[in-house]
N, C-alpha and C positions, 0 to 999 in steps of 0.2 A: 815556930821552930826554925832555927837557922838552917840554911842550905849548905851543909858541910861539903858537898861534892865539888863546889867551886874551888875549894882549897886543896883538894886531893891531887897529888902530883900526877896520878895516872889518868885523871879526867880533866885537868886544867888545859884549856885550849892554848895552842902556841902559834907562832907565826907560820910554822911549817904545816901544822895540823889544826887549823882554826875551828874545826867543828868537833873536836875531841869532846867526848862525853855526851853527845847527842844521839838519839835513836830516831831515825826517820822512817815513817811508814810511806812506802811508795805504792799508790793505788794505780796500777798500770797494767793494761792487758797485753801490751807488746813486750815480748822477752828481749827484743833487740834494744828498745828504749830503756827497759829496766836494767839491762846489762850496762848501758852507759851511765845510768844513775849509780849503780853499784860501784863501778870503777871510780867515779868522782867522790863518792862517800869514802871509799877505801883510801884514796889519796888525801882526803881532807880530815880523816880521823873519826868519822861518824859511823855508827852501825846502821844497817838498813834491813827492813823487813818488807816483804812484798805481798800485796793482795791483788789478784787479777780481775776482780769484779767488786761490785758494791756489797754483795752478800758476804764475800770473804773478808772485806774490810770491816764490816760491822761485827762479824764474829771475832775478828782480831781485837777490836776495840773493847770487847767485853772482857778480855783476858789481859791485855797489855796496855801500857800507857806510853805512847811515843812522845817525843819532844816536839815534833811537828810532822806534818804530812804533805806529800806532793801528790796531787790528785789529777789524773787525766780526766778531761771533760767527757770524752766518748768512751763508754764502757759497755760491755755486752749485755748487761741487765739493767741499764738505765743511764741517767746523766750524772756525772760527777758533781754537778751543781747541787744536787740533793744532799750528798754527803758533806760538801763544803758548808752548807747551811747548818748542819748538825754539829760539826766539829768544834765550834767555839764553846760548846757545853762540856768539853773534856776537862780533865783535872787541872789544878792551878799551875802545874809544871808544863802545860801545853802552850807553846809559844806562838803558834799560828799555822796557817795553811797556805801553800802555794798551789795554784792551778797550773795545768800545762796542757798544751794542744799545739798541733801544727797549723791551726787556723787562728790568727790573731783576732778575728772577729768575735771570738768568745771572751776576750779579755774583759770588756765592760760588764758582761753578765757575771763573770767569775768574781770580780771585785764587788759587785752589788750583793752577791751571795755571801760574802764574808771573807774571800781570799785576801791575803795580805800582799800578794804579788802574782805575777803571771810569767811563767817560763815558756818561751817559744821553742817548739821542736824544729829541728833536732837540737838537743842539748849536748854540747860537746866541749865548751870552754870551761875548764875547771875554775878559773878565776871568776868568771861571771856567775857560775853556780854558787860559789862560796859567797860572793858579794850579795846575791839575792837573799840568801839565808841569813847572813850576818845582819842584814838590814832590819830583820824582824826580831832579832834576839835582844834581850835586855843587855845593858852595858856590862853587867857582871858575868855574862856568858860569852863575851867576846875576848879575843886574845889581847894582851897588853902590848903596846908598842906598835910600830908599823908592820903591816902584813906584806909578805913577799908577793910581788906581782909576777904571775906566771902566764906564759903564752901557751902552756901545754893544753892539748886537747886529747880526749880519750878516743880509743879505737875499739869499739865493742867487738866481741867474738862473732865471726861470721856464722858460726853454728847457731847462734841465737836468731840471726836474721833468717836462716833457713827454716828454723822451727816456726817462725811467724808465717813464712810463705807456705809451708806445708799445712799449717792450721787453716789459713785462708783458702787454700785449694780444696781442702776437705769440706769446709763449710759451704763453699760455692758448689761443689759437686753434689752436696746433699740438699741444696736449696730447692724448696718446693713452693707452693703457692703462698705459704705463710712466711717465707724467708724474710729476714730483716736486711734488705739490701742497703738501707741507709747506714746501718752499722757496718756492714761489710765494706761498703765504699769508704767510709771514714777510717776504718782500721787499716785497710790496704793503702789508702792514701798516706796515712801517717807513717806506716812502715816504709813506703817508697820515699817519702820526704826525708826520713832519717837516713836512708841508704843513698840518697841522691840519685834515685832512679826515675827519670822523667817519663819514660815509656810506661812503666808500671803505674805511675801516678795518673797518667792520662787515661789508661785503661780502667783504673779504679773509678775515676770521675764519671765515666760513661755509664756505670751501673747505678749511679745515684738517682733515687726516685725523685720526681717532681710532682707538683700538683696536677700538671697536665698528663704526665706519664708516670703513674705510681709504680709500675713494674718495668724494669729494663727489658730491652729486646733480647731474644735468644742470641742474636749476633754479638751484642755487647757482652753478654755473659761468656760466650765462647771465646771472644778476644781476650778477656781478662784471664780465663782459664788457661789459654795458650801461653800468655806471657808468664803466668805463675809457673807453669810446667817447665818452660825454658829456663827460668831462673833457678828452679830447684835442680834440674838436670845439670846445669852448669856448675852448681855447688858440689856435686857428687865427685868423690875422688876418681881419678882416671883408672881404668882397669888395666892391669899389667898383663 
């Protein structure tokens, strides 16, 4: 059967909107990072759907057929690598998977798992975002002629950043003996990296468990909690 969508004027990619006609599934637990992806998709012509964990992504894939997926490696209920391994079994209209993380060290593992490319966080450049996706699309899904080179970057809504910080503070406050400090450290580190917050990133790294110290000290937990609370307080509107 011919793919008639490539000839439809409303879904044919253009130089200005090179991803027109695509639906991207973003498997991303950070609202701030996902807001950046949403803005880039909006400017590029693509539709976006979000899943914030592996379970939500698998439920989504039972009902919908995305054109491609962007999968964060560190998710609250497991590794994005597991989902990346499964995604090549999607429908014939599925073009590929991009992995994403703030840690470039995950790139080789993501490519071995089946990812077609790796997006380093923070993702801000619209041109680089488009180029990475266009590289994995078949020729008939790419815009004809030269593509406009743009130096534009996206500026995600700071409310999304505050939502991430509040979520992290809540998880940290509820952390008991079975808390997943490895995930918390990675999540907050990724948010801090996207926001360019070195102090927050440093505090997040201090709670990362190691083979010698499987649980962070109370002092390290308290330091991270204090930084999170200061950032949340600073984001609140001033009282009149």
